[in-house]
N, C-alpha and C positions, 0 to 999 in steps of 0.2 A: 504494500500500500504506500503510495507517495505522500507520506505524512508531511514532509517539509513543504511540498508544493501546495498542499491543502492549507496548511497554517499560513504560508505566505499570502495565498489568495485571500484568506479570511482577514488577515491583518490589513492588507492593502485596501480591500473593499470596505471594511468597517471604517477605517481611517478616512477614506474618500467620502463616505456617507456623512461622517461627523464634520468634515471640512465643508461639504456642501451646506449642511444645516447651519454651521457657524457663519458662513458667508452670507446666507440668506437672512440671518438675524441682524447683522451689522452692515449697514449700507456701505461703509467705508472699506469693508473687506469683501464685498460681493465679487469683484473680479478675481481677487486672490483665491477665494473659495471655488469659484468656477474653474479657474485654470488648474490649481493644485488638485482639486477633486478629480478632474478629468485626467491629469497626468498619472495620478495614483491608480485610477480605474484602468487606464490603458496598460500600465505596467502589470496590473493584476491578471490581465488576459493571458500574458505569457505563462503564468503559473497555472491558469485554468487549462490552457492547451497541454501543458505537461501532465496534468491530471488526466485529461482525455486520452493522452498517449499511453499512460500506464494503467488505466482502468477502462472498463466498459463505459461508454459515454453516458448511458442511462444512470449508472451508479455514480459516476463523477458529477453529473448534473444534480442528482438528488442531494448528494453530500455538500457540494459547493454552493449551489444556489439556495437550497433549503437552509443550510447552516449559516450562510451569509445573512439571510433574512432574519433568522432567529437572533444571531449575534448583534445585528444592527438594531433590532428592537430593544434588546437588553442594553446596548450602549446608549440609545436615546433615553431610556429610563434612568440610567446612571448619570449621564452628563447633562441632560436637559430637563430632568425631572418630568418626563412625559408620564402620563398616567395611563395604565391599561386596566380595563375592567375585567371582571371574572371571565366573561366570554372570550375576550381577547387573549387572556392567559391560557384558557383552554385551547384556543386555536394554535398558540405557540406550542403547547404540549403535544397536540396532534401532529404538528409538523415534525417535531423531534421524534415522536413515535414512528412516523412515516419514514424518516431518514434511517432509523434503526432497522425497520422492517426491510427496506430496500437494500441496506448494507448487508444484512444477514442472508438475504436471498440472492444477492447479485454476485456476478463473477466478472 
């Protein structure tokens, strides 16, 4: 399993999402957020392609895209005090469960 590529993809994607959000909150940093968020996102695609090379693409997609969504939601909660209601937390739990099911059954 290409753990290093998956972790690098997560770090870059979550950081890009946080930079986009920060730039959108502060008018003076809008262009900085736009540019750096896109640079980080583009670099992260290299690691996603490495994951696709090493894993079945369906499995890589489930792990990387699902995991990115969950981690970004948690980062927004931590850094921007976003509030999630019970149903939203349930949705996140279902996504995590789906990632595990696909990972256990995928090759």
